[in-house]
N, C-alpha and C positions, 0 to 999 in steps of 0.2 A: 145969196146959199155961198155958207160954203160947200166942197167937194165933200159926199158923203160916201166912203168906201166903205162897201157893203160885197167886198172880194174875198174878203173872210175878218175871222176876228186875228189871225195873225198881223194885225195892220195896223193893231192894239199900242199905244203909246204911253210910257210912264205919268201916271198922276204929278202934280207939286209933289203930295207928301211922298209918293210911291221913291221919287227922286229924292229927298230926306234924310229918307230913310237910308239908303243906298252909300249917299255919303260917309253918315254919319256910322257905316258898318267898319270893325274893327274885321281885318284880314289879316292873314299867312300864308303858308305854303301849303295845300292842298294835296302834295301831292305828299308831302310828309303827311300829312292827314290833322294839320295846325294852320285851320283859316277857321277859327272859331264862330262866325257866321255859315261858312259852307258846315260846319260841322252841328250844329246846329235846326237849319235846314232839312239836312236827310231823316237827324233821330226824332224832327215835328210828323215830317209826311211820313216817317213811318211807321211814329204811334199812331198817328191817325187814324193806318188802317190794321195795326191788331201786328207791327210788323216790328223783327228784327232790327233793322240797320237798312238802310239808301246809300244812295249814289248819285250824285249831282252830277250834272253833262249837260251837255250845249245844247242837245236838238233832241226831238222826242225821235229823231229816224235812230241817232246815235244810241239812245237806251233800250228802244228794241232791238239793236240791230249788238248792241253788243247780252242782247239776253241769250239770245238764236245763238250766237258766237258760245255761249257761254254754256247750254243747254246739247245742244251740235255738235260733233265728227262729220267729215266733207262725206257724203256719200249717203248720211242721214234729213230723214224729210219731216217736213215741218205738213203741218195740214192745216191752213184756214178757207173764210171763203176766195171767193176770186177777185175781190174787191176790197180785197182787203189795202193796208194803206200800208203795213210790212210788204208786200209782195206791190203792186200798183206805184207807188210814192219813194219809193228806198233808195231806187237806181242800182234797181239786184241785187241789192245788197245781203238777200238769200246767199247767192249764189256766188258772187263774188268774194263775202270777208268770209263767210262759210264752208262754205263748198257744199251747199246742203242742195235740195231738192225739196219742189210743193209739189201737194197735193189738196189741188183747188175748190171748194164745192160752192153750191148752188143756194145761195139761203134764203132769206127774207129780209130783202131790203141790206141783205148784208149781215143776218144773221142767221148761225147754223146753230142746229139738232146735234143733239145728246145721239140718236139712230143714223147720219147720219156720219160724225163724229168717225161710230161702232160699227158702220159701214165702210172708210175711209182710212183704218187702221190695215196696216200689211202682217201677211204672217213672217214675223222673226224667223221661223224654222224655210221658207223655202229660201232659196238663195239668189232665185233672181231679180229679188223684191227689194228697192230701200229699206232701212229699218226706220219707220213712223220713232220718230224722238221727240218730238211736241205740238203742240196742241193750243194754237195763238184765236182767240178774240179780240174783238176790240168794239166796245164800248164807253160815249153814241156811236152807231158807225155813221163816215163820214160819209161815203158813193150809197150811202145807205138813208141820205136826205137827214140827220142829226138820228137816225132811229135808236128808242133805248132794247137791250134791249130784255126779257122775260128774267127774275130771279129765279124763279124753278130751271125754265130749263139752263142755266147757267148753274146751278146743284147737280142737274143731271147727267151735266156734262164733265164735273169736278165728279161725280160720285164715279160715270166712266173711265175716267182719267186716272187714278186714285187705284181698282180693281187693273187698273191695265199699266201702271206704273209710267204711266206720261204728264209730264212735269203741265199744269198748266198757267198759259200770262196772258195778261191782260193789255192791250194796246190802249191805255187809257188814257188817250191825248184832250177828251175832253168826256172825262168821267165823274166829274162834278159839275156837268151841264146833265149827265142823269141822275147823280141822284142824288137832286135836289129836286125833282121831278117827283121821282121813285119816293125818296125818302127813306131810304133804306140804312142802314145803320150799317157805319162806315168799316168798322171791325167785321160786325157780318160782312159785310159782302168782302172785303180780303181776306178774310179767310177759305174763302173760296177758289183764290190765288197764289200760285207760285211763287212771281212777280205780278210784279206791274211797271208800268211805267205811267209815272203822270208829267203831262205836259205842265207850266204856267206862262206858257209866251200867249197862247188862246182867248180864252176869255177873261182868266184871271188877268187880265191885262201887265205881265211881268216883262221886260225887253228881252227876255234873255234864259233859253231853257229846258229842264228836263230833269226829273226824279225816277229811277230806278232805285222798287224799295222788296225785300223780300227777306229770309233768313239771312242771321250772319254768314252763313259759310258759305250760302250764294253770291251775297254784294264779294268777300273776301276776292271770288272766281270774277267778278264782277268787274274788281277791281282795277285786274291782272290783267284782262279784257281791257278795257279802257287806255291804259296804254298801250296796247302793243296797239290801238289803232288811236293813237298819236292826241286822246283826249280828255292829257293828264295838264293840270290848270293848278298858278302858284295862287299868285290873290288873288282870287276872282271871289271871295267874300262881297265883293262891293258890286260883281251881276248875281254873285246870289242873291242877295241881298231885295232886291227886287221876287225872289221867289216865297221866298221869307213873308215880304208885305201881302204877297196876293194870299197868300194860304193862310190870313190870320184877317182878312180884311176883304175882298171880295166874291167867297163864295158862293152866300147866298143872294147875294145882290146878278149873281145866275140867271136869275126868276126871272126878271127883268125883261131880261134879253126877250126867253123866250116869251115873252105876252106878245112885246113889240113885233116877235118874228110871227106869232099867231094873227096878228092886226096887216100887216103882210100876203101874208097865209091870201089872207080872204079876198085883201084886194084884186087878189090874180083870180080867184077863182069867180071874181064880180068879170074879168070878161072872157069877149067873142074867142081872143083868138089864142086865148092857154084850152089847151083841151082837159088837161088836168090836174092839181097838186099835188106831188107828193104830201099825207097828211105832214103836220108838223108835231116837231115831240118837243122838239128843243127849239134851235137858236139859226138852222139853218132851215131856209125855206127854195126849194125847188119845185120849178112850177113848170112842164109839158108840154109843145106853144104845137097848135096845129097848123095847117099848114097855110093862116091865110096869111103869118106871119116869120122870116127866119127869123134865126136868133143873133144872125149878125146887125137883124134891121130891130131889133128891137135894146139891144145892146149901145146899138150909134144913139138910139132918139134918148134913151136914159143920160146916156152920156155928155152930150146937150142940155138938158139937161141936172147935166154936175154930179150924176148916181151914175157910181156904177157897182159891176156883179160882171159873175164872172158866168163864162158859157160851160157846161157840164154830160158835154159832150148827147148824141144824136140831138134832139130839138129841145136838148135843156137847160135852161137860166138855174144860177143859183143863188140870193144873198141870204148878209149870213151876217144876223144883232152881235153886237158888241158894248162893253162899257160907254167906246168913246160917239154912240149916236145919244142925241139926241133929243126929246119926245115932239122938236119940233123937226128938225131930220126925220126923219119917222113920217111923220105925218103928209111932210115935201115927195116922197117916196110913192105912201099913198098915190097921193095925191097926183102924180103925174103918172105910176099904173095907170090909176083909171082913166085917163087923157089920151091914152095908145089906141 
């Protein structure tokens, strides 16, 4: 059995068909906006969600940080969950890149509510407070074990943001994992946000990149921020083609990853050394261990059986299914969990 890597869906490798598509992609200078493949990718991603324009970037961290910088001035404040990727896992970029502070909320598996947002908005007439400039959501929620946002709650948050004149940004690193489950119309979903960051290099299987989408005016501003951040690329169509192929071919199959994750969840639930498992809604499985076994011990036994997983803080272990997993690999994981 070859190594079964469940540390993250970022470990996926481009398929033979994707690589052939990339090799044959026409290219040009993207800083001059003359790369036809990047232009097609940006337009395709934007239209999927009913947006006017897109911007191809090297990573989801970059698209998120560009969006934050486009919305915020130094001293402004961003409202998000305390476990949001933009706060936890982007190197302190909100402070470093934009000079903004963060109002952290305690959500349900990372999903905040309109009432929480309303309570967190600072009074702009009080000079002691930072100015609230942005509300950011994450769907699915990584630290929440791939939890999916309620459409009704997003709508309530959007209504509040419009009333308060605040932009609403989505970190959509795994947005398609959410949408293949909820079956919500992409354009209906996109209309709820002013901007969306779409990651191409996770479950979709592209080797590099994310796309930031929004209005033409917003993307024009974001393009300037990307340049300032050193994110301007030249003949990058050769890598953008992987993302274009992924959007056209790999969205619907995410459902397979979810089904496999649920089978792993079931295996964990039957283990005496597992306290509980977060409800598996998409492709992320998070098991909380009891005192019978340590995280280090379980990870060591998994690795001995050629299975890689991630510690997830506290007594938790995370596994993420993806397109490079075979049915035989998943069964091997299940058998190994049951044998520990």
